[in-house]
C-alpha positions in Angstrom: 106.1 97.7 114.9 108.5 97.0 112.0 106.6 93.9 111.1 103.4 95.9 110.9 105.1 98.4 108.5 106.4 95.6 106.5 103.0 93.9 106.3 101.5 97.2 105.3 104.0 97.8 102.6 103.5 94.3 101.2 99.7 94.8 101.2 100.0 98.1 99.4 102.4 96.6 96.9 99.9 93.8 96.2 97.1 96.2 95.7 99.1 98.4 93.5 100.3 95.4 91.4 96.7 94.3 90.7 95.4 97.7 89.7 96.0 99.4 86.3 99.0 101.7 86.0 96.9 104.8 86.3 98.8 107.0 88.8 96.6 110.0 88.8 96.7 111.5 92.3 98.9 108.8 93.7 102.3 110.6 93.4 101.0 113.9 94.8 99.2 112.0 97.6 102.2 109.9 98.4 104.5 112.9 98.7 102.1 114.8 101.0 101.3 111.7 103.0 104.9 110.7 103.3 105.9 114.1 104.6 103.0 114.2 107.0 103.7 110.7 108.2 107.3 111.5 108.7 106.5 114.5 111.0 103.7 112.6 112.8 106.0 110.0 114.3 108.4 108.8 111.6 105.9 106.8 109.7 106.7 108.2 106.3 106.2 105.0 104.3 102.8 104.3 105.9 101.8 108.0 105.3 103.0 107.7 101.7 100.9 104.6 101.1 97.8 106.1 102.7 98.4 109.3 100.7 98.7 107.4 97.5 95.4 105.5 98.1 93.6 108.8 99.0 95.0 110.6 96.0 93.8 107.9 93.7 90.4 107.9 95.3 90.1 111.7 95.0 91.2 111.6 91.3 88.6 109.0 90.5 85.9 111.1 92.3 86.9 114.1 90.2 86.8 112.1 87.0 83.3 110.7 87.9 82.0 114.3 88.5 83.5 115.5 85.3 81.8 112.7 83.4 78.5 113.5 85.0 78.8 117.1 84.1 79.5 116.3 80.5 76.5 113.9 80.4 74.0 116.3 81.8 73.9 118.9 78.9 73.4 116.1 76.4 70.4 114.9 78.4 68.9 118.4 78.5 69.2 118.8 74.7 67.0 115.7 74.1 64.1 117.4 76.1 
């Protein structure tokens, strides 16, 4: 089991190293995921990694929605 956690940590580190340093959502997701993982079977590191990935995904979705909302009024003005 420890080798799985080590492999997961290495994989997450590799992904984090190749992505830009935009941490929106990652820190909050890592804290929540780490606490949840700790209480769900002492898998705090794995929970933190999953929380970080989910937090980044959620932040990107919110940014995409915000950009779409800003683009819609400008399209309606042209009509």
